[in-house]
N, C-alpha and C positions, 0 to 999 in steps of 0.2 A: 533544574531538572537534569536528570542523568541522561547521558548520551545513549546508553543502551535502551532506556525506556522510550526515548523518542524513536529510535530505530524499530523497536518492537511495535509501537503504535502505528508507525508508517507501514510496516509489513502486514500487520493484522488488518488495518483499515483498507489498505490498498489491495491486498490479496483477496480478502473476503469480499470487498465491494466489487472487485473485478469478477470473481466467480458468481456473485449474486446477480450482477447485471447481465453477464453472458448466459446465464441459465434462466433468465426471466423471472427471478425471484421477487419477493415483495420489497418494500422500502427498507425493512429491517432496521438495524442500528448503525448502518454504515453512513458516515457523515455526509458524503457528497450526494447521497440519494435525496437529501433534503434541500439541496441547493438547485435553484432553477437554472438549467443549462441543457443544451442538446445532448442526446445520449452518446454521440460519438466523442464529444468533448469530455463527458463524464468518464467514459471508459479510458480515454487517453490520460486523464488526470489520475485515475487509479493506477495505471501502469507507471506513471511518473512517481507516485507514492511508493510503489514496490521497489522500483529501481533506486530511489533515494534511500530507502531503508537498507537495501543491500549494500549500497555504496558506503553508508555510515558504518555498517558492521565490518565491511572489508577494510575501511580506513582505520577503524578502531583496533581490530584484531589481526589484520593482515590477510592477504589473498590466500595464503596457505591454509588458514583456518577454515575458509569456505570449502576448500577442496577435501577437507576431512582430515 
């Protein structure tokens, strides 16, 4: 599997799931919404997914790429 694809999945699932949970949305298609865990742990896990995705992108393309 391509590293960029993994980063994209982490960013989409993490960012979308975080927004979905913070706005009180439905279960939707975000993967962690279907895992039994306390809401605080779920939100923390989504944050970890976003940060992991950003770190993969930064590692792959360099920090300057993120700045624009």
